[in-house]
One Martini backbone bead per residue (centre of mass of N, CA, C, O) as a GRO file, in nm:
protein
  459
    1MET     BB    1   3.054  -1.891   5.611
    2VAL     BB    2   3.084  -1.524   5.594
    3LEU     BB    3   3.025  -1.257   5.394
    4LEU     BB    4   3.165  -0.924   5.472
    5SER     BB    5   3.077  -0.568   5.439
    6LEU     BB    6   3.231  -0.239   5.472
    7THR     BB    7   3.111   0.064   5.317
    8ALA     BB    8   3.272   0.364   5.177
    9SER     BB    9   3.181   0.648   4.967
   10HIS     BB   10   3.100   0.898   4.742
   11HIS     BB   11   2.792   0.826   4.769
   12GLU     BB   12   2.770   0.884   5.100
   13LEU     BB   13   3.025   1.077   5.102
   14ASP     BB   14   3.228   1.312   5.152
   15LEU     BB   15   3.565   1.353   5.118
   16ASP     BB   16   3.621   1.451   5.404
   17ALA     BB   17   3.484   1.216   5.553
   18LEU     BB   18   3.649   0.992   5.416
   19GLU     BB   19   3.924   1.083   5.508
   20ARG     BB   20   3.876   1.052   5.812
   21LEU     BB   21   3.788   0.748   5.814
   22SER     BB   22   4.072   0.638   5.659
   23THR     BB   23   4.246   0.692   5.880
   24GLY     BB   24   4.452   0.419   5.936
   25SER     BB   25   4.354   0.178   5.741
   26MET     BB   26   4.607  -0.023   5.713
   27SER     BB   27   4.560  -0.151   6.021
   28VAL     BB   28   4.273  -0.281   6.041
   29GLY     BB   29   4.299  -0.570   5.924
   30ARG     BB   30   4.502  -0.678   6.134
   31THR     BB   31   4.334  -0.614   6.387
   32VAL     BB   32   4.084  -0.781   6.331
   33VAL     BB   33   4.222  -1.060   6.314
   34GLY     BB   34   4.374  -1.029   6.599
   35THR     BB   35   4.077  -0.960   6.780
   36CYS     BB   36   3.869  -1.144   6.593
   37ARG     BB   37   3.819  -1.470   6.578
   38PRO     BB   38   3.594  -1.512   6.345
   39VAL     BB   39   3.801  -1.369   6.172
   40GLN     BB   40   3.980  -1.502   5.886
   41GLY     BB   41   3.955  -1.234   5.698
   42THR     BB   42   4.106  -0.948   5.520
   43VAL     BB   43   4.018  -0.668   5.297
   44VAL     BB   44   4.152  -0.345   5.196
   45ILE     BB   45   3.996  -0.061   5.040
   46SER     BB   46   4.200   0.237   4.966
   47THR     BB   47   4.100   0.532   4.814
   48CYS     BB   48   4.002   0.838   4.687
   49ASN     BB   49   3.671   0.712   4.702
   50ARG     BB   50   3.732   0.465   4.916
   51PHE     BB   51   3.621   0.249   5.207
   52GLU     BB   52   3.687  -0.105   5.234
   53LEU     BB   53   3.564  -0.403   5.403
   54TYR     BB   54   3.660  -0.750   5.390
   55LEU     BB   55   3.499  -1.043   5.534
   56ASP     BB   56   3.575  -1.364   5.692
   57VAL     BB   57   3.325  -1.542   5.869
   58ASP     BB   58   3.318  -1.779   6.130
   59ALA     BB   59   2.974  -1.846   6.094
   60PRO     BB   60   2.669  -1.876   6.158
   61LEU     BB   61   2.330  -1.784   6.052
   62ASP     BB   62   2.246  -1.620   6.345
   63GLY     BB   63   2.410  -1.323   6.369
   64ASP     BB   64   2.582  -1.277   6.628
   65THR     BB   65   2.877  -1.282   6.514
   66VAL     BB   66   2.828  -1.072   6.293
   67ARG     BB   67   2.750  -0.844   6.479
   68HIS     BB   68   3.012  -0.837   6.638
   69ALA     BB   69   3.205  -0.781   6.402
   70THR     BB   70   3.076  -0.515   6.311
   71ARG     BB   71   3.115  -0.359   6.575
   72HIS     BB   72   3.424  -0.397   6.598
   73VAL     BB   73   3.505  -0.249   6.339
   74ALA     BB   74   3.385   0.027   6.410
   75GLU     BB   75   3.567   0.070   6.658
   76LEU     BB   76   3.843   0.052   6.509
   77VAL     BB   77   3.797   0.284   6.310
   78ALA     BB   78   3.757   0.499   6.526
   79GLU     BB   79   4.036   0.469   6.659
   80SER     BB   80   4.219   0.514   6.391
   81SER     BB   81   4.068   0.801   6.300
   82GLY     BB   82   3.913   0.976   6.544
   83VAL     BB   83   3.635   0.907   6.535
   84SER     BB   84   3.343   0.828   6.619
   85THR     BB   85   3.149   0.556   6.650
   86ASP     BB   86   2.899   0.680   6.526
   87VAL     BB   87   3.028   0.777   6.264
   88ALA     BB   88   3.137   0.510   6.167
   89ALA     BB   89   2.871   0.350   6.166
   90SER     BB   90   2.705   0.554   5.974
   91SER     BB   91   2.912   0.528   5.714
   92PHE     BB   92   2.824   0.236   5.668
   93THR     BB   93   2.774  -0.036   5.449
   94VAL     BB   94   2.609  -0.339   5.482
   95ARG     BB   95   2.722  -0.663   5.367
   96THR     BB   96   2.618  -0.989   5.234
   97GLY     BB   97   2.711  -1.216   5.033
   98SER     BB   98   2.590  -1.136   4.732
   99GLU     BB   99   2.635  -0.830   4.780
  100VAL     BB  100   2.936  -0.840   4.794
  101THR     BB  101   2.993  -0.950   4.513
  102GLU     BB  102   2.847  -0.737   4.343
  103HIS     BB  103   3.004  -0.491   4.445
  104LEU     BB  104   3.299  -0.575   4.381
  105PHE     BB  105   3.260  -0.622   4.077
  106ALA     BB  106   3.172  -0.330   4.017
  107VAL     BB  107   3.422  -0.190   4.120
  108ALA     BB  108   3.638  -0.340   3.937
  109ALA     BB  109   3.480  -0.236   3.663
  110GLY     BB  110   3.396   0.087   3.726
  111LEU     BB  111   3.078   0.129   3.812
  112ASP     BB  112   3.152   0.293   4.108
  113SER     BB  113   3.288   0.535   4.003
  114MET     BB  114   3.339   0.857   3.945
  115VAL     BB  115   3.460   0.738   3.678
  116VAL     BB  116   3.304   0.566   3.467
  117GLY     BB  117   3.538   0.307   3.366
  118GLU     BB  118   3.774   0.315   3.522
  119ARG     BB  119   4.099   0.132   3.554
  120GLU     BB  120   4.251   0.169   3.830
  121ILE     BB  121   4.073  -0.009   4.018
  122ALA     BB  122   4.176  -0.287   3.931
  123GLY     BB  123   4.459  -0.247   4.060
  124GLN     BB  124   4.359  -0.183   4.352
  125VAL     BB  125   4.229  -0.459   4.404
  126LYS     BB  126   4.487  -0.626   4.365
  127ARG     BB  127   4.657  -0.478   4.583
  128ALA     BB  128   4.476  -0.545   4.825
  129LEU     BB  129   4.535  -0.849   4.814
  130ALA     BB  130   4.845  -0.834   4.830
  131GLU     BB  131   4.850  -0.692   5.110
  132SER     BB  132   4.701  -0.915   5.260
  133ARG     BB  133   4.913  -1.130   5.208
  134ALA     BB  134   5.152  -0.981   5.341
  135ASP     BB  135   4.981  -0.968   5.627
  136GLY     BB  136   4.811  -1.240   5.670
  137THR     BB  137   4.467  -1.175   5.607
  138THR     BB  138   4.372  -1.378   5.432
  139SER     BB  139   4.162  -1.609   5.234
  140LYS     BB  140   4.019  -1.835   5.035
  141THR     BB  141   3.759  -1.675   4.981
  142LEU     BB  142   3.892  -1.400   4.919
  143GLU     BB  143   4.069  -1.488   4.693
  144LEU     BB  144   3.843  -1.579   4.504
  145LEU     BB  145   3.685  -1.320   4.499
  146PHE     BB  146   3.914  -1.126   4.389
  147GLN     BB  147   3.995  -1.288   4.139
  148THR     BB  148   3.712  -1.281   4.009
  149ALA     BB  149   3.693  -0.975   3.994
  150SER     BB  150   3.933  -0.938   3.800
  151ARG     BB  151   3.821  -1.111   3.569
  152THR     BB  152   3.564  -0.944   3.530
  153SER     BB  153   3.706  -0.681   3.454
  154LYS     BB  154   3.838  -0.794   3.199
  155GLN     BB  155   3.577  -0.871   3.054
  156VAL     BB  156   3.459  -0.588   3.040
  157GLY     BB  157   3.701  -0.465   2.881
  158ARG     BB  158   3.668  -0.664   2.630
  159SER     BB  159   3.329  -0.646   2.584
  160THR     BB  160   3.349  -0.331   2.617
  161ALA     BB  161   3.349   0.041   2.610
  162LEU     BB  162   3.410   0.147   2.899
  163GLY     BB  163   3.757   0.149   2.887
  164GLY     BB  164   3.845   0.256   2.587
  165ALA     BB  165   3.897   0.585   2.660
  166GLY     BB  166   4.073   0.626   2.919
  167ARG     BB  167   3.924   0.647   3.180
  168SER     BB  168   4.003   0.901   3.435
  169LEU     BB  169   4.122   1.114   3.662
  170VAL     BB  170   4.374   1.184   3.508
  171ALA     BB  171   4.236   1.257   3.237
  172VAL     BB  172   4.048   1.472   3.346
  173GLY     BB  173   4.270   1.657   3.459
  174LEU     BB  174   4.443   1.702   3.200
  175ASP     BB  175   4.212   1.819   3.033
  176LEU     BB  176   4.161   2.059   3.220
  177ALA     BB  177   4.447   2.178   3.219
  178GLY     BB  178   4.469   2.226   2.903
  179ARG     BB  179   4.289   2.498   2.912
  180SER     BB  180   4.531   2.669   3.102
  181MET     BB  181   4.772   2.590   2.902
  182ARG     BB  182   5.007   2.491   2.732
  183PRO     BB  183   5.091   2.273   2.529
  184TYR     BB  184   5.212   1.960   2.593
  185PRO     BB  185   5.466   1.949   2.400
  186VAL     BB  186   5.571   2.233   2.574
  187ALA     BB  187   5.545   2.115   2.850
  188ARG     BB  188   5.580   2.102   3.211
  189ALA     BB  189   5.615   1.828   3.445
  190VAL     BB  190   5.503   1.735   3.782
  191ILE     BB  191   5.544   1.455   3.995
  192ILE     BB  192   5.387   1.344   4.299
  193GLY     BB  193   5.506   1.044   4.322
  194THR     BB  194   5.540   0.653   4.281
  195GLY     BB  195   5.290   0.519   4.206
  196ALA     BB  196   5.037   0.416   4.014
  197TYR     BB  197   4.948   0.705   3.938
  198ALA     BB  198   5.220   0.793   3.830
  199GLY     BB  199   5.232   0.594   3.593
  200ALA     BB  200   4.967   0.691   3.460
  201THR     BB  201   5.061   0.985   3.420
  202VAL     BB  202   5.293   0.937   3.228
  203ALA     BB  203   5.119   0.806   3.004
  204ALA     BB  204   4.915   1.047   2.970
  205LEU     BB  205   5.122   1.260   2.891
  206ARG     BB  206   5.246   1.119   2.645
  207ALA     BB  207   4.972   1.096   2.488
  208ARG     BB  208   4.990   1.436   2.478
  209GLY     BB  209   5.322   1.500   2.423
  210CYS     BB  210   5.470   1.486   2.695
  211GLU     BB  211   5.834   1.488   2.799
  212ASP     BB  212   5.858   1.695   3.045
  213ILE     BB  213   5.935   1.488   3.318
  214ARG     BB  214   5.904   1.505   3.673
  215VAL     BB  215   6.005   1.356   3.992
  216TYR     BB  216   5.866   1.349   4.329
  217SER     BB  217   6.009   1.229   4.653
  218ARG     BB  218   6.030   1.231   5.005
  219SER     BB  219   6.130   0.912   5.019
  220GLY     BB  220   6.349   0.864   4.762
  221ARG     BB  221   6.205   0.727   4.479
  222ALA     BB  222   6.260   0.892   4.216
  223GLN     BB  223   6.507   0.758   4.079
  224ALA     BB  224   6.382   0.480   4.027
  225PHE     BB  225   6.141   0.576   3.868
  226ALA     BB  226   6.291   0.731   3.646
  227ALA     BB  227   6.447   0.483   3.536
  228SER     BB  228   6.178   0.309   3.467
  229HIS     BB  229   6.024   0.575   3.301
  230GLY     BB  230   6.198   0.808   3.166
  231THR     BB  231   6.261   1.039   3.375
  232GLY     BB  232   6.290   1.281   3.587
  233ALA     BB  233   6.454   1.404   3.893
  234VAL     BB  234   6.387   1.519   4.210
  235GLY     BB  235   6.493   1.632   4.479
  236VAL     BB  236   6.416   1.576   4.820
  237ASP     BB  237   6.424   1.868   4.865
  238THR     BB  238   6.244   2.157   4.877
  239GLU     BB  239   6.417   2.332   4.689
  240SER     BB  240   6.391   2.147   4.441
  241LEU     BB  241   6.086   2.167   4.419
  242VAL     BB  242   6.062   2.470   4.379
  243GLU     BB  243   6.229   2.480   4.119
  244ALA     BB  244   6.040   2.291   3.954
  245LEU     BB  245   5.780   2.467   3.986
  246GLY     BB  246   5.894   2.721   3.838
  247ASP     BB  247   5.886   2.546   3.548
  248ALA     BB  248   5.594   2.466   3.563
  249ASP     BB  249   5.257   2.387   3.436
  250VAL     BB  250   5.219   2.093   3.577
  251VAL     BB  251   5.071   1.925   3.866
  252VAL     BB  252   5.087   1.589   4.000
  253SER     BB  253   4.932   1.475   4.303
  254CYS     BB  254   4.993   1.110   4.429
  255SER     BB  255   5.113   1.001   4.715
  256GLY     BB  256   4.956   0.965   4.997
  257ALA     BB  257   5.144   1.036   5.255
  258ARG     BB  258   4.903   1.117   5.471
  259GLY     BB  259   4.767   0.791   5.439
  260GLY     BB  260   4.961   0.585   5.515
  261ARG     BB  261   5.161   0.390   5.657
  262PRO     BB  262   5.283   0.356   5.949
  263GLY     BB  263   5.569   0.466   6.099
  264PRO     BB  264   5.794   0.591   6.251
  265ALA     BB  265   5.792   0.829   6.482
  266ALA     BB  266   5.965   1.032   6.309
  267ASP     BB  267   5.733   1.017   6.066
  268ALA     BB  268   5.458   1.102   6.183
  269GLU     BB  269   5.466   1.416   6.154
  270ALA     BB  270   5.527   1.427   5.845
  271SER     BB  271   5.258   1.280   5.756
  272LEU     BB  272   5.079   1.546   5.830
  273ALA     BB  273   5.206   1.698   5.618
  274TYR     BB  274   5.220   1.869   5.347
  275VAL     BB  275   5.373   1.824   5.047
  276LEU     BB  276   5.221   2.098   4.945
  277ASP     BB  277   5.263   2.424   5.013
  278ALA     BB  278   5.203   2.761   4.988
  279ALA     BB  279   5.491   2.868   5.023
  280SER     BB  280   5.626   2.705   4.795
  281VAL     BB  281   5.443   2.806   4.566
  282ALA     BB  282   5.502   3.106   4.596
  283ARG     BB  283   5.808   3.087   4.538
  284ALA     BB  284   5.776   2.961   4.257
  285ARG     BB  285   5.623   3.207   4.132
  286GLU     BB  286   5.842   3.415   4.179
  287ARG     BB  287   6.053   3.276   3.994
  288ALA     BB  288   5.886   3.283   3.738
  289ALA     BB  289   5.863   3.592   3.727
  290ALA     BB  290   6.170   3.652   3.722
  291ARG     BB  291   6.225   3.506   3.454
  292ALA     BB  292   6.030   3.675   3.277
  293GLY     BB  293   6.036   3.970   3.353
  294ASP     BB  294   5.914   4.167   3.086
  295GLU     BB  295   5.731   3.966   3.044
  296PRO     BB  296   5.467   3.823   3.058
  297GLU     BB  297   5.296   3.660   3.248
  298PRO     BB  298   5.291   3.365   3.357
  299ASP     BB  299   5.153   3.096   3.336
  300ALA     BB  300   4.958   2.894   3.476
  301LEU     BB  301   4.942   2.682   3.756
  302VAL     BB  302   4.860   2.344   3.751
  303ILE     BB  303   4.692   2.161   4.018
  304LEU     BB  304   4.669   1.807   4.091
  305ASP     BB  305   4.479   1.648   4.352
  306LEU     BB  306   4.463   1.282   4.394
  307ALA     BB  307   4.443   1.274   4.700
  308LEU     BB  308   4.264   1.199   4.966
  309HIS     BB  309   4.505   1.283   5.142
  310ARG     BB  310   4.604   1.565   5.100
  311ASP     BB  311   4.888   1.703   4.953
  312VAL     BB  312   4.749   1.984   4.924
  313GLU     BB  313   4.715   2.282   5.029
  314PRO     BB  314   4.431   2.465   5.004
  315SER     BB  315   4.574   2.760   4.999
  316VAL     BB  316   4.700   2.742   4.714
  317ALA     BB  317   4.449   2.871   4.567
  318ASP     BB  318   4.551   3.172   4.664
  319VAL     BB  319   4.767   3.174   4.469
  320GLU     BB  320   4.893   3.343   4.233
  321GLY     BB  321   4.854   3.167   3.931
  322VAL     BB  322   4.669   2.930   4.057
  323LEU     BB  323   4.534   2.601   3.982
  324LEU     BB  324   4.315   2.403   4.189
  325TYR     BB  325   4.252   2.046   4.181
  326ASP     BB  326   4.041   1.827   4.320
  327LEU     BB  327   3.841   1.564   4.348
  328ALA     BB  328   3.577   1.717   4.348
  329SER     BB  329   3.626   1.888   4.088
  330LEU     BB  330   3.683   1.648   3.901
  331THR     BB  331   3.409   1.506   3.929
  332ALA     BB  332   3.241   1.741   3.804
  333HIS     BB  333   3.405   1.686   3.510
  334ALA     BB  334   3.293   1.421   3.451
  335PRO     BB  335   3.193   1.219   3.220
  336ALA     BB  336   2.956   1.070   3.063
  337THR     BB  337   2.787   0.758   3.017
  338GLU     BB  338   2.667   0.533   2.825
  339ARG     BB  339   2.403   0.345   2.906
  340ALA     BB  340   2.443   0.085   2.739
  341VAL     BB  341   2.729   0.024   2.842
  342VAL     BB  342   2.656  -0.005   3.141
  343ASP     BB  343   2.450  -0.228   3.107
  344GLN     BB  344   2.635  -0.438   2.985
  345ALA     BB  345   2.833  -0.449   3.224
  346GLY     BB  346   2.618  -0.519   3.438
  347ARG     BB  347   2.549  -0.799   3.326
  348LEU     BB  348   2.825  -0.928   3.356
  349VAL     BB  349   2.846  -0.890   3.661
  350ALA     BB  350   2.583  -1.043   3.740
  351GLN     BB  351   2.666  -1.315   3.620
  352ALA     BB  352   2.930  -1.355   3.781
  353ALA     BB  353   2.802  -1.334   4.063
  354ALA     BB  354   2.604  -1.572   4.033
  355ARG     BB  355   2.816  -1.791   3.988
  356PHE     BB  356   2.970  -1.752   4.252
  357GLU     BB  357   2.726  -1.799   4.445
  358GLU     BB  358   2.654  -2.085   4.351
  359THR     BB  359   2.920  -2.201   4.445
  360ARG     BB  360   2.921  -2.105   4.745
  361LEU     BB  361   2.608  -2.218   4.796
  362GLY     BB  362   2.620  -2.525   4.697
  363ARG     BB  363   2.603  -2.698   4.952
  364ALA     BB  364   2.302  -2.668   5.010
  365ALA     BB  365   2.210  -2.762   4.731
  366ASP     BB  366   2.355  -3.037   4.724
  367ALA     BB  367   2.208  -3.167   4.960
  368ALA     BB  368   1.932  -3.170   4.818
  369VAL     BB  369   2.017  -3.335   4.570
  370VAL     BB  370   2.125  -3.585   4.719
  371GLY     BB  371   1.856  -3.659   4.843
  372LEU     BB  372   1.712  -3.720   4.573
  373LEU     BB  373   1.911  -3.931   4.465
  374ASP     BB  374   1.871  -4.130   4.693
  375GLU     BB  375   1.569  -4.170   4.653
  376ALA     BB  376   1.594  -4.268   4.357
  377GLU     BB  377   1.771  -4.520   4.413
  378ARG     BB  378   1.565  -4.665   4.587
  379GLN     BB  379   1.344  -4.678   4.366
  380VAL     BB  380   1.510  -4.828   4.156
  381ALA     BB  381   1.561  -5.086   4.319
  382VAL     BB  382   1.262  -5.161   4.338
  383GLU     BB  383   1.195  -5.167   4.031
  384VAL     BB  384   1.407  -5.372   3.943
  385ALA     BB  385   1.318  -5.606   4.120
  386ALA     BB  386   1.033  -5.623   3.999
  387ALA     BB  387   1.119  -5.670   3.701
  388VAL     BB  388   1.286  -5.928   3.748
  389GLU     BB  389   1.055  -6.090   3.871
  390ARG     BB  390   0.871  -6.088   3.621
  391LEU     BB  391   1.078  -6.218   3.426
  392ALA     BB  392   1.111  -6.477   3.584
  393GLY     BB  393   0.812  -6.564   3.551
  394GLU     BB  394   0.820  -6.581   3.234
  395LEU     BB  395   1.079  -6.789   3.219
  396ALA     BB  396   1.013  -7.048   3.392
  397PRO     BB  397   0.844  -7.231   3.187
  398HIS     BB  398   1.137  -7.245   3.010
  399GLY     BB  399   1.386  -7.281   3.207
  400GLN     BB  400   1.446  -6.982   3.285
  401GLU     BB  401   1.661  -6.687   3.357
  402PRO     BB  402   1.789  -6.403   3.433
  403THR     BB  403   2.037  -6.222   3.326
  404GLU     BB  404   2.279  -5.990   3.361
  405SER     BB  405   2.193  -5.838   3.109
  406ASP     BB  406   1.898  -5.801   3.191
  407ARG     BB  407   1.947  -5.644   3.448
  408ASP     BB  408   2.103  -5.403   3.316
  409GLU     BB  409   1.878  -5.311   3.123
  410ILE     BB  410   1.665  -5.258   3.337
  411ALA     BB  411   1.829  -5.045   3.500
  412ARG     BB  412   1.871  -4.841   3.272
  413ALA     BB  413   1.570  -4.784   3.216
  414VAL     BB  414   1.488  -4.695   3.500
  415ARG     BB  415   1.691  -4.460   3.528
  416ARG     BB  416   1.600  -4.290   3.287
  417ARG     BB  417   1.314  -4.236   3.400
  418ALA     BB  418   1.396  -4.119   3.679
  419HIS     BB  419   1.580  -3.883   3.579
  420ALA     BB  420   1.367  -3.743   3.407
  421ALA     BB  421   1.172  -3.694   3.649
  422LEU     BB  422   1.399  -3.545   3.836
  423HIS     BB  423   1.497  -3.281   3.707
  424GLY     BB  424   1.285  -3.079   3.809
  425ARG     BB  425   1.336  -3.130   4.112
  426ILE     BB  426   1.632  -3.041   4.114
  427VAL     BB  427   1.593  -2.748   4.019
  428ALA     BB  428   1.398  -2.671   4.250
  429ALA     BB  429   1.579  -2.745   4.493
  430ARG     BB  430   1.817  -2.561   4.426
  431ALA     BB  431   1.658  -2.293   4.424
  432THR     BB  432   1.554  -2.316   4.714
  433ALA     BB  433   1.829  -2.333   4.860
  434LEU     BB  434   1.939  -2.064   4.754
  435ALA     BB  435   1.707  -1.883   4.861
  436GLU     BB  436   1.744  -1.958   5.162
  437ALA     BB  437   2.040  -1.860   5.187
  438ARG     BB  438   1.984  -1.567   5.106
  439ALA     BB  439   1.775  -1.502   5.321
  440ALA     BB  440   1.956  -1.554   5.563
  441GLU     BB  441   2.167  -1.335   5.488
  442ALA     BB  442   1.971  -1.098   5.488
  443ALA     BB  443   1.901  -1.113   5.786
  444VAL     BB  444   2.188  -1.064   5.891
  445VAL     BB  445   2.235  -0.782   5.764
  446ALA     BB  446   2.002  -0.643   5.904
  447ALA     BB  447   2.105  -0.690   6.191
  448ALA     BB  448   2.385  -0.556   6.152
  449GLU     BB  449   2.278  -0.277   6.086
  450ARG     BB  450   2.131  -0.229   6.352
  451THR     BB  451   2.382  -0.262   6.531
  452LEU     BB  452   2.558  -0.038   6.405
  453ARG     BB  453   2.349   0.196   6.474
  454ALA     BB  454   2.365   0.107   6.801
  455VAL     BB  455   2.632   0.212   6.859
  456PRO     BB  456   2.786   0.348   7.104
  457ALA     BB  457   2.926   0.615   7.212
  458THR     BB  458   3.258   0.747   7.233
  459ASP     BB  459   3.523   0.939   7.367
   0.00000   0.00000   0.00000
C-alpha cells in the first residue's frame, strides 16, 4: 500500500486559480475510486483555501501504478473543473509516504492555514473523513491517518498557545469589520449559509456582544439552524434577504453554495448564480437610505465573503456605502504568529508524524528484526548445547548429569548475553529498513511528479 496525496493551496495558487481547480471537487473522490482499480480509498479536503486529495493506492513501490494513479487523478480533476489537464497537473504538489503524513498533520493543526493556528480546519479535516465514509470511499489506512491527524490537532491545541486566541478567518473578518461599523452590541448581523462556518460566526459575533443575528439560506435550512442556534431566520425568497440587508450592519456570507455537491439538473443553473448579487445589495442600500430620511447617511454595510467559490458578486464592492472583503483581502490582514509557538507546534506535529510512519512502515523493519532474532535463536541453541555438553563432561566423573534446572539456567544466561549483544544490531537494522522504505517512497513520488508534469494537454 502507498499513501499518495495531490495538494493545491493558497501557498501555490492564487484564490481565483484555486477556485477554478476545485470546481466539482466533491465528485472527484468517488470517481477516482470507481475508475482506477489500484486506488483503494480517497479523502478530499476542499476548503476556502485548499483542495487536497489523499489516496490509498494498492501498489508495489515500483512507481508504475502510482504514476498511473497520479496521471488519472489529474485528468479527472481537469474534467470536473473545466480547466485543461496541463493546468490541473501543474497546480498540484505530489507527496507520498511520510510526506503525506507530515503535511496532513500540519494542515489539521492549523500550521498550513492562511491564519496560522486557526481551529476551523480541524473540523474540516474531520468532516472530510466523514464525507468519505458516507460515500464509501475511505480505507483502513486513510481512516487511521485522518483519525491520527485529528488527535494530533487536539494535542497541539492542548499543549501550545497556537489556537488559544480564537484565531480564524471569521475572527479576522469580524475584527476588520468592527473598524467601519457601529459597536457590535448595537449592531445587526446577517449570516448567509448554515454550515460549520455559520455556526462559528454565530459564536464569534456573540463573543463580541452582538445578539441581533439573522440567518439566510436559499436552500431552506435557515429555520432549523435558527432554532438550534437561537438566532432569527430570514425568508428563503430574495425579497426577504433584501429587507434583512437593509437593516444590517455586517453580513457574513459562507454558504459555499456555488461550489457544493452537484444536485438535480434543475438546481445546476442556480448553483452557478451568486448568492448575493450587486442589484440586491443596491436595493438594500436604497431602503436603508430611505429609512434614514433626513438623518446622516447610514453607516457602511460591511460584507465578508468567506466562500472559496464566491457567494458575493465582486461588483458588490462598487455599490455606494458597501465595504466588501473577500478571502484574499482577509488573508492580507491576518495577524502574525509568534515564532516560538509555531516551532513548538511544529515539533509536536513532526513527532506524531514520525510515530505514525514508524508504525506504518514497521512491516519492513519488523522483517529485518525477525531475521536477526531468528539468527540469534539459532546461535543460542548452539551455545546452550555446547555449554550443556561441557557441564555433562564435568559431572560424568561423579556419576551425575545436567538436570533440567541446569539446562534452563544455562539457556537463560546465554539468551541474556545474546540479546544484550543483539540490541545494537536490532536498532541499526530497524533504522536501515525504515530509511530504505522512505527512500523507495521518495523515488516513487519523484517519478510521479515527473509524470504529472508530463501529462499531455487535452482539448
